[in-house]
C-alpha positions in Angstrom: 15.0 -86.2 -4.4 13.3 -86.2 -0.9 9.4 -86.0 -0.7 9.8 -82.7 1.3 11.6 -81.2 -1.7 8.9 -82.5 -4.1 6.1 -81.0 -2.0 8.0 -77.8 -1.7 8.2 -77.7 -5.5 4.5 -78.3 -5.8 3.8 -75.4 -3.3 6.2 -73.2 -5.2 4.4 -74.0 -8.5 1.0 -73.2 -6.9 2.3 -69.8 -5.7 2.0 -68.7 -9.3 -1.6 -67.9 -8.4 -3.9 -65.3 -10.1 -2.0 -62.6 -8.4 1.0 -63.4 -10.6 -1.0 -62.1 -13.5 -2.3 -58.9 -11.8 1.1 -57.2 -12.0 0.6 -57.1 -15.8 -3.2 -57.5 -15.4 -6.2 -55.3 -15.8 -4.9 -52.2 -14.4 -1.6 -52.3 -16.3 -3.5 -53.4 -19.5 -6.0 -50.6 -19.3 -3.4 -47.9 -18.5 -1.8 -48.8 -21.8 -5.0 -48.0 -23.8 -7.1 -45.3 -22.2 -10.8 -44.9 -23.1 -10.3 -42.1 -25.5 -7.1 -43.4 -27.1 -7.4 -44.2 -30.8 -5.7 -47.3 -31.9 -5.1 -48.1 -35.7 -3.9 -51.5 -36.9 -2.6 -51.0 -40.4 -1.2 -52.9 -43.3 -2.6 -56.3 -42.5 -4.8 -58.8 -44.3 -8.1 -58.1 -42.4 -10.6 -60.9 -42.0 -13.8 -59.0 -40.9 -15.7 -62.2 -40.2 -17.8 -61.8 -43.4 -15.2 -60.6 -45.8 -11.5 -60.0 -46.5 -9.7 -56.6 -46.9 -6.1 -56.7 -48.1 -3.9 -54.0 -46.6 -6.6 -52.8 -44.4 -6.9 -50.3 -41.6 -8.8 -51.1 -38.5 -9.5 -48.2 -36.1 -10.7 -48.8 -32.5 -11.7 -46.2 -29.9 -13.5 -46.5 -26.5 -13.8 -50.3 -26.7 -15.5 -50.2 -30.2 -14.5 -50.6 -33.8 -14.7 -47.2 -35.3 -14.0 -48.1 -38.9 -12.4 -50.7 -41.2 -11.2 -50.4 -44.7 -8.5 -49.1 -46.9 -6.7 -45.9 -46.3 -4.4 -44.5 -43.6 -4.5 -44.2 -39.8 -6.1 -41.1 -38.4 -3.9 -38.3 -37.0 -2.8 -38.9 -33.4 -3.7 -42.5 -33.4 -1.4 -45.2 -31.8 -0.4 -47.2 -34.8 0.3 -51.0 -34.8 2.0 -52.2 -37.9 0.4 -55.5 -39.1 2.2 -55.6 -42.5 2.6 -59.3 -43.5 0.2 -60.4 -40.8 -3.5 -61.2 -40.5 -6.0 -59.3 -38.5 -9.1 -61.2 -37.4 -12.0 -60.8 -35.0 -11.6 -62.6 -31.7 -12.7 -66.2 -31.8 -15.8 -67.3 -29.8 -15.6 -70.7 -28.0 -18.9 -72.5 -28.1 -20.1 -75.4 -25.9 -17.3 -74.3 -23.5 -16.4 -74.8 -19.9 -14.0 -71.8 -19.7 -14.3 -70.0 -16.4 -16.5 -72.7 -15.1 -14.0 -75.6 -14.4 -10.3 -75.9 -13.5 -9.7 -79.6 -13.3 -12.6 -81.6 -14.7 -12.1 -84.6 -12.5 -11.8 -82.6 -9.3 -15.3 -82.0 -8.3 -14.6 -78.9 -6.0 -13.1 -77.0 -9.0 -16.0 -77.8 -11.4 -18.9 -75.4 -11.4 -20.5 -76.8 -14.5 -22.0 -79.9 -12.8 -25.3 -80.0 -11.0 -26.6 -83.3 -9.5 -29.8 -81.9 -8.0 -33.1 -82.7 -9.5 -34.9 -80.2 -7.3 -33.0 -77.6 -9.4 -32.2 -78.5 -12.9 -33.5 -76.1 -15.6 -32.9 -73.1 -13.2 -29.2 -74.0 -12.7 -27.4 -70.9 -13.8 -23.6 -71.3 -14.5 -23.1 -67.6 -14.5 -23.0 -67.6 -10.6 -20.0 -70.0 -10.6 -17.7 -68.3 -13.1 -14.2 -67.7 -12.0 -12.5 -64.6 -13.7 -9.1 -65.7 -12.3 -9.3 -69.2 -13.8 -6.0 -70.4 -15.3 -7.8 -71.6 -18.4 -8.7 -68.2 -19.6 -5.2 -66.7 -20.5 -4.4 -70.0 -22.2 -7.5 -69.7 -24.4 -6.8 -66.1 -25.1 -3.4 -67.0 -26.5 -5.3 -69.1 -29.0 -7.2 -66.0 -30.2 -10.4 -66.7 -28.1 -11.9 -63.5 -26.8 -15.5 -64.7 -26.0 -17.1 -67.9 -24.9 -20.5 -69.5 -24.5 -20.2 -71.5 -21.2 -22.7 -74.5 -20.8 -23.5 -76.8 -17.9 -22.4 -80.3 -18.3 -24.7 -83.2 -18.7 -24.8 -86.9 -19.8 -23.7 -86.7 -23.4 -21.5 -83.6 -22.9 -18.7 -83.2 -25.3 -15.8 -83.7 -23.3 -13.1 -83.8 -20.7 -13.7 -85.8 -17.7 -17.5 -85.9 -17.7 -19.1 -88.6 -15.5 -22.8 -89.0 -15.9 -23.3 -89.6 -12.2 -22.0 -86.2 -11.5 -24.3 -84.3 -13.9 -27.8 -83.1 -14.2 -30.4 -85.9 -14.3 -28.3 -88.2 -12.2 -29.6 -87.2 -8.7 -32.2 -89.0 -6.6 -35.5 -87.6 -5.5 -36.7 -84.0 -6.2 -39.6 -82.8 -8.0 -38.9 -84.5 -11.3 -36.7 -87.6 -11.2 -35.0 -87.7 -13.6 -34.3 -84.1 -14.6 -34.4 -83.5 -18.4 -32.5 -80.1 -18.4 -28.9 -79.5 -17.5 -29.3 -75.7 -16.8 -28.6 -72.4 -18.6 -25.7 -71.2 -20.5 -23.9 -67.8 -20.3 -21.6 -65.7 -22.5 -18.4 -64.4 -21.1 -15.4 -62.3 -22.4 -11.8 -63.3 -21.7 -10.2 -59.9 -20.8 -8.2 -59.7 -17.7 -10.2 -58.3 -14.7 -13.1 -59.4 -12.5 -16.0 -58.7 -14.7 -16.1 -61.5 -17.4 -19.8 -62.0 -17.6 -21.4 -60.6 -20.7 -24.9 -62.0 -20.6 -26.4 -64.8 -18.4 -29.1 -67.3 -19.3 -28.6 -67.1 -23.2 -29.8 -70.7 -23.7 -31.2 -73.8 -22.0 -29.3 -77.0 -22.3 -30.6 -80.6 -22.6 -29.3 -83.9 -23.9 -31.3 -85.9 -26.4 -30.6 -89.2 -28.2 -29.1 -92.0 -26.3 -28.0 -89.8 -23.3 -31.5 -88.2 -23.1 -33.2 -91.6 -23.3 -31.1 -92.9 -20.4 -32.2 -90.0 -18.3 -35.9 -90.6 -19.1 -35.8 -94.3 -18.4 -34.1 -95.9 -21.3 -36.1 -95.1 -24.4 -36.0 -92.1 -26.7 -39.9 -92.2 -26.9 -40.1 -91.8 -23.2 -37.9 -88.7 -23.2 -40.0 -87.0 -26.0 -43.3 -87.6 -24.3 -41.8 -86.5 -20.9 -40.5 -83.3 -22.6 -43.9 -82.5 -24.1 -45.6 -83.1 -20.7 -43.0 -80.8 -19.2 -43.8 -78.0 -21.6 -47.5 -78.5 -21.0 -46.9 -78.0 -17.2 -44.7 -75.0 -17.8 -47.4 -73.3 -19.9 -50.1 -74.2 -17.3 -47.9 -72.6 -14.5 -47.3 -69.5 -16.6 -51.1 -69.0 -17.0 -51.9 -69.7 -13.4 -49.1 -68.2 -11.2 -51.5 -66.8 -8.7 -53.3 -70.1 -8.2 -50.0 -71.8 -7.9 -48.9 -69.5 -5.1 -52.0 -70.1 -3.0 -51.8 -73.9 -3.7 -54.8 -73.8 -5.9 -53.2 -75.6 -8.8 -52.6 -79.4 -9.3 -49.2 -80.7 -8.3 -46.5 -80.1 -10.9 -43.4 -82.3 -11.5 -40.9 -79.4 -11.4 -39.9 -76.9 -8.7 -41.2 -73.3 -9.1 -37.6 -72.2 -9.9 -37.4 -74.7 -12.8 -40.9 -73.8 -14.0 -39.9 -70.1 -14.1 -36.6 -70.9 -15.9 -38.5 -72.8 -18.7 -41.1 -70.2 -19.5 -38.8 -68.5 -22.1 -38.1 -72.0 -23.7 -41.8 -72.7 -23.8 -42.7 -69.4 -25.4 -39.9 -69.6 -27.9 -37.8 -66.7 -26.7 -34.9 -68.7 -25.3 -33.3 -71.3 -27.4 -32.7 -74.8 -26.3 -29.3 -76.3 -27.0 -30.0 -80.0 -27.8 -27.1 -82.4 -27.7 -27.9 -84.9 -30.5 -25.9 -87.0 -32.9 -27.9 -89.5 -34.9 -29.7 -88.4 -38.1 -33.0 -89.9 -37.0 -32.8 -88.2 -33.7 -32.1 -84.9 -35.3 -35.3 -85.2 -37.4 -37.3 -86.1 -34.3 -35.8 -83.1 -32.4 -36.8 -80.8 -35.4 -40.2 -82.3 -35.3 -40.5 -81.8 -31.6 -39.4 -78.1 -32.0 -42.0 -77.6 -34.6 -44.8 -79.1 -32.6 -43.9 -77.3 -29.4 -43.0 -74.0 -31.0 -39.6 -73.9 -29.5 -36.1 -72.7 -30.9 -33.4 -75.3 -30.9 -29.6 -75.2 -31.4 -28.3 -78.5 -32.4 -25.0 -79.6 -30.6 -23.0 -82.3 -32.1 -25.0 -83.4 -35.1 -22.2 -85.7 -36.4 -24.7 -87.3 -38.8 -26.2 -83.9 -39.7 -25.0 -84.1 -43.3 -27.5 -86.9 -43.9 -30.4 -84.5 -43.0 -28.8 -81.1 -43.9 -31.9 -80.1 -45.9 -34.2 -80.7 -42.9 -31.9 -78.8 -40.6 -31.7 -75.8 -43.1 -35.4 -75.8 -43.6 -36.0 -75.7 -39.9 -33.5 -72.7 -39.5 -31.7 -74.6 -36.7 -28.0 -73.7 -36.2 -25.4 -76.3 -35.4 -22.5 -76.4 -32.9 -20.1 -79.0 -34.3 -16.7 -80.5 -34.1 -15.6 -81.3 -37.6 -13.0 -83.8 -36.6 -15.6 -86.0 -35.0 -15.4 -88.3 -38.0 -15.3 -91.9 -36.6 -18.3 -94.2 -35.7 -17.4 -94.3 -32.0 -20.8 -95.6 -31.2 -24.2 -96.5 -32.9 -25.2 -92.8 -32.8 -22.4 -91.8 -35.0 -22.3 -94.6 -37.6 -22.3 -92.0 -40.4 -19.9 -89.5 -38.9 -17.5 -87.9 -41.6 -15.0 -85.2 -41.9 -17.1 -83.5 -44.6 -20.0 -82.8 -42.2 -19.2 -79.1 -41.7 -18.9 -78.5 -45.5 -22.2 -80.4 -46.3 -24.2 -78.4 -43.6 -22.8 -75.1 -44.7 -23.5 -75.9 -48.4 -27.1 -76.6 -47.4 -27.4 -73.2 -45.8 -27.1 -74.2 -42.2 -25.4 -71.7 -39.8 -22.6 -73.6 -38.2 -20.2 -72.8 -35.3 -17.0 -74.8 -34.8 -16.1 -76.1 -31.4 -12.9 -76.9 -29.6 -12.0 -80.3 -28.2 -12.9 -82.1 -24.9 -15.4 -79.6 -23.6 -13.6 -76.5 -25.2 -11.9 -75.6 -21.9 -8.3 -76.7 -21.7 -8.2 -77.3 -25.4 -10.6 -74.5 -26.4 -7.7 -72.9 -28.5 -7.9 -76.0 -30.9 -11.1 -74.8 -32.4 -9.0 -73.0 -35.0 -7.2 -76.2 -35.8 -10.5 -77.9 -36.2 -11.6 -75.2 -38.5 -8.6 -75.7 -40.7 -9.4 -79.4 -40.9 -12.8 -78.6 -42.0 -11.3 -76.4 -44.7 -9.2 -79.3 -45.9 -12.4 -81.3 -46.2 -14.4 -78.8 -48.4 -15.6 -76.0 -46.1 -14.8 -72.7 -47.8 -12.2 -70.7 -45.8 -14.5 -67.7 -45.3 -17.2 -70.0 -43.9 -14.6 -71.5 -41.4 -13.6 -68.0 -40.2 -17.4 -67.1 -39.8 -17.9 -70.4 -37.9 -15.4 -69.1 -35.3 -16.6 -65.5 -35.1 -19.7 -64.0 -36.7 -21.7 -67.2 -36.6 -21.5 -67.9 -32.8 -22.5 -64.3 -32.1 -25.5 -64.6 -34.5 -26.6 -68.0 -33.0 -26.7 -66.6 -29.5 -28.4 -63.3 -30.3 -25.4 -61.1 -30.3 -25.0 -60.4 -34.0 -23.2 -57.2 -34.6 -22.1 -56.9 -31.0 -19.0 -59.0 -31.3 -17.6 -61.6 -33.7 -17.0 -59.1 -36.5 -14.6 -56.3 -37.4 -17.3 -53.9 -38.3 -18.2 -50.4 -37.1 -20.0 -50.5 -33.8 -18.9 -53.9 -32.8 -16.8 -54.7 -29.7 -13.1 -54.1 -30.4 -12.2 -57.8 -30.0 -9.3 -58.0 -32.5 -6.3 -60.4 -32.8 -3.2 -59.8 -34.9 -1.7 -63.0 -36.1 1.7 -63.7 -37.3 0.1 -65.6 -40.3 -3.0 -67.5 -41.2 -5.0 -68.1 -38.0 -6.1 -71.6 -39.1 -2.4 -72.6 -39.5 -1.2 -74.2 -36.2 2.2 -72.4 -36.2 0.6 -68.9 -36.4 0.6 -67.0 -33.1 -1.0 -63.8 -32.0 1.3 -60.7 -31.7 -1.5 -58.6 -30.2 -4.9 -59.3 -28.6 -7.5 -56.7 -27.9 -10.7 -57.3 -26.0 -13.2 -54.4 -25.8 -10.3 -52.2 -27.2 -8.0 -53.1 -24.3 -4.7 -54.8 -25.2 -4.2 -58.0 -23.3 -0.8 -59.4 -22.0 0.4 -62.4 -24.0 1.2 -64.5 -21.0 -0.4 -67.5 -19.2 0.4 -69.7 -16.2 1.9 -72.4 -18.3 4.3 -69.8 -19.8 5.2 -68.5 -16.4 5.9 -72.0 -15.2 8.0 -72.7 -18.3 10.1 -69.6 -17.6 10.4 -70.4 -13.9 11.5 -73.9 -14.1 13.4 -74.1 -17.4 17.0 -75.1 -16.9 18.8 -72.4 -14.9 21.6 -71.9 -12.3 21.0 -72.2 -9.5 17.7 -74.2 -9.6 14.9 -73.1 -7.2 15.4 -74.5 -3.7 12.9 -77.3 -4.0 14.7 -78.8 -6.9 18.2 -78.7 -5.4 19.8 -82.0 -4.2 20.2 -82.4 -0.5 
């Protein structure tokens, strides 16, 4: 095959751009379910996120769950028969890059990286989100309807993350190095241009080995630098007028970063802390206690060793239950029972996908199934994909549950959603039924064996 034919094929493949989805996209999807239409899903096994209802009826209207329970569909409702199937809340991807990156190793497509130390804590991923990202429909076909998108940093959980391309790696600026990666955002995965649900839901920072490297090589240096940073933020918050007229001593952060950190310092915005080693977890909890800040632990592979401390501190954990090998000295005690042990201790957990939870975000349900096989109760695994992420990020009752008043994010599965062979037969986000397609499926259908082959694939 000549090079010109190969290039032509590549161009043809790329021609399946976001517009390819628009023909069955937001307008078509929304016309199928008007704002006043009542939809009833009947006869399925309903996992509400907190309980199970056999042969249940889920009623949706105007983007919300109206009711869930036993009985029959209301008169005039559009009925979806879910007999023999499972009905579940849409899953929530946490610690995710969905909508923020297309190809992790191609810098121009990655909006999750920030290498400037003049702007670190104030980096806001919500401004770089792409609602036409090819990753969103793929994740949606895995039952994911919402995601918490986080900036990348040294120690991030996956994909092609290079430390020199992330926060804390730049030269110069107000504070070199920068301790903070930026601020996370919540998105919804429905087709259409408006995917942002809430920006700035949490600050993100690495601790442990990655944080120590940023701060100069020692864990103790990072903790002292962090405490000094919080002191400067509080000083600035008390003396903004003096700062504006240059009547305040020089501070190590830019004004934008100082402003962004005020909610962290006063305990109203949580700090997502990437940490793995048990001793580091205990020190992070001590730091949170001393500084009066709220922390969300991300990773915590050795969390089971200090599960009681984590529970007593009320710190939730974002974890991948299949991180069960001692890949380095921070994870010497990693084990597959971590999720079960943390849950048994009373820790609120959320289960992540793999490699940054972007291209492999849909694998979070497989990870949850693995956690069940290692002792996590089934109901706790479902909650870790649905209700718990919403609770952790201050959205309890708004999504992540099939409950009256919650967003109508509902997925009808062919079987148990934690079984890899189960597939969705219907996906609703905010009550709007979504098309069950994606770019990979369109490419499959276009380039599967056919006669004649597309021009770029014909022999000369």
